[in-house]
C-alpha positions in Angstrom: 104.3 122.6 96.6 103.6 124.6 99.7 101.8 121.8 101.6 102.7 118.2 102.0 101.0 115.6 104.3 102.5 112.3 105.7 100.1 110.0 106.6 102.4 107.6 108.6 105.7 108.5 110.1 107.5 108.1 113.5 108.7 111.4 114.6 108.9 110.8 118.3 110.3 107.0 118.1 113.9 107.9 118.3 113.8 111.0 120.5 111.5 109.2 122.8 113.9 106.2 122.9 116.8 108.6 123.8 114.9 110.2 126.6 115.6 106.8 128.4 118.9 107.8 128.7 118.1 110.4 131.6 115.7 107.8 133.0 112.8 110.1 132.9 110.9 109.8 129.4 110.5 113.5 129.1 111.2 115.5 126.0 114.1 118.0 126.0 113.1 121.4 124.8 116.5 122.1 123.3 116.5 121.1 119.5 120.0 120.3 119.9 119.2 117.4 122.3 118.8 113.9 120.8 115.7 113.7 123.2 113.8 116.3 121.3 111.6 115.7 118.3 113.1 118.8 116.8 116.6 117.4 116.8 117.9 117.4 113.1 120.3 114.7 112.2 120.9 115.2 108.4 122.2 112.3 106.8 126.0 112.5 106.0 127.6 110.8 102.9 128.9 108.1 105.1 125.4 107.6 106.4 124.0 107.2 102.9 126.7 104.7 102.1 126.0 102.6 104.9 122.4 102.6 104.2 123.2 101.7 100.6 125.3 98.9 101.6 123.7 97.5 104.9 120.2 98.8 104.7 120.7 100.7 108.0 119.2 104.1 108.8 120.9 105.6 111.6 119.9 109.3 110.7 116.4 110.9 111.6 114.1 111.2 108.8 110.8 112.9 110.2 112.0 115.1 112.8 110.0 118.5 112.8 113.0 120.3 111.6 113.2 118.1 108.5 109.4 118.5 108.2 109.7 122.0 108.0 112.3 122.2 105.5 110.4 119.8 103.3 107.0 121.9 103.5 105.5 118.9 105.3 103.0 121.0 107.3 100.8 118.0 108.6 102.1 114.7 109.8 100.1 111.6 111.1 102.5 110.6 113.9 102.3 106.8 114.6 102.8 105.9 118.6 104.4 102.6 118.7 105.6 100.6 121.7 108.1 98.5 120.2 107.3 94.6 120.4 109.7 92.5 122.4 110.0 90.0 119.7 112.5 92.4 118.1 114.6 92.8 121.1 114.4 89.4 122.9 115.9 87.2 120.2 118.7 85.1 118.9 121.1 87.8 119.7 120.6 87.5 123.1 119.9 90.4 125.6 123.4 91.2 126.5 125.8 94.0 125.4 126.6 92.5 122.1 123.0 92.0 121.1 122.1 95.4 122.3 124.8 97.2 120.2 123.5 95.3 117.1 119.9 96.3 118.0 120.8 99.9 118.6 122.6 100.0 115.1 119.4 98.4 113.4 117.0 100.8 115.2 118.9 103.9 116.5 116.7 103.8 119.8 119.6 103.8 122.4 120.9 101.2 124.8 118.8 102.2 127.6 115.6 102.1 125.5 116.4 98.6 124.0 116.9 97.2 127.7 113.7 99.0 128.9 111.8 97.1 126.0 113.8 93.8 127.0 112.1 94.3 130.5 108.8 95.4 129.2 105.7 94.1 131.0 102.7 96.2 129.7 102.7 97.8 126.2 99.9 100.2 127.1 102.1 101.9 129.6 104.6 102.6 127.1 102.0 103.8 124.6 100.9 106.3 127.2 104.3 107.5 127.9 105.1 108.3 124.4 101.9 110.1 124.1 102.7 112.1 127.1 106.4 112.6 125.7 104.7 114.4 122.6 102.3 116.4 124.7 105.0 117.8 126.6 106.2 120.3 124.1 102.7 120.6 122.3 102.4 124.3 121.1 105.5 125.3 122.7 107.9 127.7 120.6 111.4 126.4 120.2 114.3 128.1 118.8 116.0 126.3 116.2 120.0 126.3 115.8 119.1 128.3 112.5 117.5 131.0 114.9 114.1 130.4 113.4 111.1 130.0 115.9 108.9 127.2 115.3 106.4 124.6 117.2 104.2 121.7 116.7 100.6 121.4 117.6 99.0 118.0 118.5 95.4 118.1 116.9 92.4 115.9 117.5 89.8 117.8 115.7 89.0 119.4 112.4 89.1 122.7 113.9 92.5 122.2 115.4 93.9 121.0 112.1 92.5 123.8 110.2 93.8 126.3 112.8 97.4 125.1 112.9 97.8 124.9 109.2 96.7 128.8 109.2 99.5 129.5 111.8 103.1 130.2 110.6 106.0 128.1 111.4 103.9 125.3 112.8 103.8 121.6 112.0 100.3 120.1 112.6 100.5 116.5 114.2 97.7 114.0 114.3 98.1 110.8 116.0 97.6 107.1 115.1 98.8 103.8 116.7 101.0 101.3 115.1 99.8 97.8 116.2 96.8 96.9 118.5 99.1 95.2 120.8 99.6 98.5 122.3 96.4 98.0 124.4 98.0 95.4 126.1 98.0 92.1 124.2 100.7 90.0 122.6 103.4 90.1 125.1 102.9 86.6 126.3 100.2 85.0 124.3 100.7 81.4 125.7 101.7 82.2 129.2 99.7 85.4 129.9 96.7 85.6 127.4 95.2 89.1 127.1 92.0 89.9 128.9 89.3 91.4 127.0 87.8 93.7 129.6 91.3 95.2 130.1 91.7 95.7 126.4 88.2 97.4 126.2 89.1 99.7 129.1 92.3 100.7 127.6 90.6 101.5 124.3 88.1 103.6 126.0 90.9 105.5 127.7 92.6 106.3 124.5 89.2 107.4 122.9 89.1 109.8 125.8 92.4 111.5 124.7 91.8 115.1 123.8 94.1 113.9 120.7 92.3 110.6 120.0 94.1 108.8 117.2 92.1 108.5 114.0 93.2 105.1 113.1 95.2 102.3 114.3 97.4 99.8 112.6 95.5 96.4 113.8 98.6 94.0 113.3 102.3 94.5 113.3 105.2 92.5 113.4 104.5 89.7 115.8 101.4 87.8 116.8 99.1 90.1 119.1 96.3 87.6 119.9 94.0 89.5 117.9 94.7 88.4 114.4 97.3 87.2 111.9 100.1 89.2 110.5 102.1 89.5 107.2 105.7 88.6 106.9 107.4 92.0 107.4 111.1 91.4 108.3 114.0 91.1 106.1 117.7 90.8 106.0 119.7 90.4 109.2 116.9 91.3 111.5 114.7 88.4 109.8 117.6 86.0 110.5 117.6 86.7 114.3 113.8 87.0 114.9 111.0 84.7 114.6 107.5 85.9 113.2 106.2 82.5 112.8 103.6 82.4 115.8 100.3 83.5 114.1 101.8 84.2 110.8 99.3 84.4 107.8 96.3 83.4 110.1 92.9 85.3 110.6 91.1 87.1 113.1 90.7 85.5 116.6 87.4 85.8 118.5 89.3 88.3 120.8 90.3 90.3 117.8 86.6 90.5 116.5 85.5 91.8 120.1 88.5 94.3 119.9 87.4 95.5 116.2 83.8 96.1 117.6 85.0 98.3 120.2 87.3 100.3 118.0 84.4 101.0 115.5 82.0 101.5 118.1 80.8 105.3 118.3 80.2 105.0 122.0 81.5 105.6 124.5 83.9 107.9 122.6 84.3 108.0 119.0 85.2 105.6 116.5 88.8 104.7 115.8 89.3 103.6 112.1 91.0 100.5 111.3 94.5 100.5 109.3 94.8 97.1 107.4 98.8 97.5 107.0 100.5 94.6 108.5 97.3 92.4 108.6 98.0 89.1 106.8 95.9 88.6 103.6 93.3 86.2 105.2 93.1 88.5 108.2 92.2 91.4 105.8 89.7 89.4 104.0 87.9 88.5 107.4 87.9 92.0 108.5 86.1 93.2 105.3 83.6 90.3 105.7 83.1 91.5 109.3 82.5 95.2 108.0 79.8 93.8 105.5 78.2 91.7 108.1 78.0 94.0 111.3 78.6 97.4 109.8 76.7 97.6 106.5 75.7 100.9 105.4 77.8 102.7 107.8 80.6 104.9 106.5 83.8 103.3 107.5 86.6 104.0 105.1 89.3 101.2 104.9 92.7 102.8 105.5 96.2 101.2 104.5 98.4 104.2 105.9 101.7 102.8 104.5 102.0 100.4 101.8 102.7 99.4 98.4 100.8 97.0 95.7 101.7 93.6 94.7 100.7 94.2 91.0 98.6 91.8 88.6 99.7 89.4 86.1 100.5 92.0 83.6 102.8 94.1 85.7 103.8 91.9 88.5 107.3 92.2 87.4 107.6 95.6 88.9 106.3 95.1 92.5 107.1 93.0 95.7 104.7 90.3 95.5 104.0 89.4 99.2 101.1 89.7 101.3 102.2 92.6 103.2 101.5 94.5 100.0 98.3 95.1 98.8 96.4 93.1 96.1 93.8 94.4 93.4 91.1 93.2 95.8 92.4 95.5 98.6 92.8 98.4 96.5 89.4 98.2 94.9 87.9 97.7 98.6 90.0 100.8 99.8 88.6 102.8 96.9 85.0 101.7 97.1 85.0 102.8 100.9 86.3 106.1 100.3 89.6 105.1 102.2 93.4 105.9 101.4 96.6 104.0 100.5 99.5 106.1 101.7 102.5 105.1 99.4 105.4 103.8 101.6 109.0 105.1 100.6 110.7 101.8 101.8 113.0 100.3 99.3 112.0 96.8 100.7 108.4 97.3 99.5 108.1 99.5 96.4 109.7 97.3 93.7 110.8 93.8 92.6 114.3 92.7 92.7 114.6 93.3 89.1 113.0 96.8 89.4 115.3 97.8 92.3 118.5 96.8 90.5 117.3 98.9 87.4 116.6 101.9 89.8 120.2 101.3 91.4 121.9 101.3 88.2 122.5 105.2 88.1 125.1 107.6 89.5 124.0 111.0 88.3 121.8 112.6 91.2 119.1 113.8 88.7 118.9 110.1 87.1 118.8 108.8 90.9 115.9 110.9 91.8 113.9 110.2 88.5 114.3 106.7 88.6 113.5 106.1 92.3 110.6 108.2 91.8 109.6 106.0 88.9 109.2 103.1 91.3 106.7 105.1 93.3 105.1 106.3 89.9 104.6 102.5 89.1 102.4 102.2 92.3 100.4 105.3 91.3 100.0 104.1 87.7 98.9 100.5 88.5 96.3 101.9 91.0 95.0 104.4 88.5 94.5 101.7 85.6 92.9 99.3 88.0 90.4 101.7 89.4 89.7 103.0 85.7 89.0 99.6 84.7 86.4 99.3 87.2 84.9 102.6 86.4 85.9 104.2 89.6 87.9 107.7 90.0 91.5 106.9 89.4 93.2 109.7 91.3 91.4 110.0 94.7 92.6 107.0 96.7 96.4 107.6 96.9 98.4 109.6 99.5 101.8 109.7 101.0 102.6 107.3 104.0 106.6 107.4 104.1 107.0 105.3 107.5 109.8 107.4 108.0 111.8 106.7 111.3 109.9 103.4 111.4 113.1 101.4 110.8 112.9 101.6 107.1 115.3 101.7 104.1 114.4 104.8 102.4 114.4 105.0 98.6 117.7 106.4 97.4 117.8 110.2 97.1 114.8 110.6 99.2 116.1 110.1 102.4 114.1 112.4 104.7 111.2 114.7 104.8 113.4 117.4 103.5 113.5 115.8 100.2 110.0 115.4 99.8 109.6 118.5 97.4 112.1 116.9 95.2 109.9 113.8 95.1 106.9 115.9 94.2 108.9 117.3 91.3 109.9 114.0 89.7 106.7 112.5 90.2 105.4 115.4 88.1 107.8 114.6 85.4 106.5 110.8 85.5 102.8 111.9 85.5 103.4 114.3 82.7 105.1 111.6 80.7 102.2 109.3 81.4 99.4 111.5 80.7 100.7 113.0 77.6 102.6 110.1 76.0 101.3 108.7 72.8 100.1 105.2 73.1 100.6 104.9 76.7 97.5 106.3 78.3 95.2 103.2 78.9 92.8 105.2 81.0 89.1 104.8 79.4 87.0 107.2 81.6 86.8 110.9 80.7 86.9 111.9 84.1 90.2 110.1 84.6 91.7 111.2 81.5 90.9 114.8 82.1 93.1 115.2 85.3 96.2 117.0 84.6 99.6 115.9 86.1 99.6 118.8 88.4 96.4 117.7 89.9 97.5 114.0 90.1 100.9 115.0 92.1 98.9 117.4 94.4 96.4 114.8 95.1 99.1 112.3 96.3 101.2 114.7 98.2 98.5 116.4 100.1 94.8 117.0 98.7 93.5 113.4 99.1 94.9 113.1 102.7 93.7 116.5 103.7 90.1 115.9 102.3 90.1 112.7 104.1 91.3 113.8 107.4 88.8 116.7 107.3 85.9 114.5 106.7 86.5 111.8 109.3 87.8 113.9 112.3 85.2 115.3 114.7 84.4 118.9 114.1 85.5 120.1 117.6 86.2 118.7 120.9 82.7 118.8 121.8 81.9 116.4 119.2 85.0 114.2 120.2 
């Protein structure tokens, strides 16, 4: 496969964090610098052992050097102002707490201290955007001697041009968490102001690389709507997500949704339903039906997994941060996408994870962990087929790499994604040719071969979606 697309990753989060060490938040043009998005930090054996034992991911996963090596030609880079709730918690804000937080996030002590002092998420959003802009289109020389560059894109024309350029990674933008517009910092003491949020949204819509979509909720209450429980392990023990957990949309949230989806001023920013609580998602769908009926507004879930149904729920992680069949049908019927997340904490039930972990040979590790991803694909395909929908047009890849995730074993970084493609192909072939195993009924779904299924997941569905919903040119932006 010569083209892979990642619908959701964080290539700038760690280098931007390390730029605070120099107290200037600028990207270093030298790929050997930890403050450069090209900096390659391939996981060592010790890194993998630490990840396996403690679920800590210290290495980089979606740096642009890994992207190039893994044939990831197009990424949607999620800009993310980290919420203070991560960093002001029961560990305290002293040196001991900062060391623990750096171990968990890899952002660097100076960045963590800046977040603890944070007074405006929007300024942080703009700073990360400018960090990426500083090397946009500039050729760098990698340690291997290769010349390469990334290009920020905001239109269909710029994406198509970047994909034609050799040694170039095309980069579109999204935003993770609508708190980025300036809400949720202190919901009780300093509630957000709608006029300020609207002004910030309009400012972002005027960017030359306006984000195509935004994850509306994230880990903590943002005053706009309820979030799903998302934190696990040691992080969950020291942080508190309870405020707003599981609740629905607020009136402020409804107003912000209307501003995002408005086509003037600026263009529409689509809504990514990942991290919304189940109730919040349901209320968002109802708002679309009531106020935007007949408009072509696809539902996006940029990185996620499924909860399963009664027949196969034993394979999946049944929490509302994952997506129920009602969500999957809504996404498919709207022409939207679900990006498959490569996070061990999302892709399988405890029993399924134990089974996948019971292998030592590399090829078996790769096969069985890819099998957890295939389980997601098969569930979605059979659900859509059952409802007389095309089975293979809804799924893409949304790794969430560098988003403080625990990657599935064997597929640590962008560099291993061609291997994932190869092993998904084995599962797809086994499913589509296995006697008695193929439960699809629609002829159009049965006629698709394994190669097309995997090509759609790794690139084709995402590319078609992006080219459809991006403005044609800057004049249309």
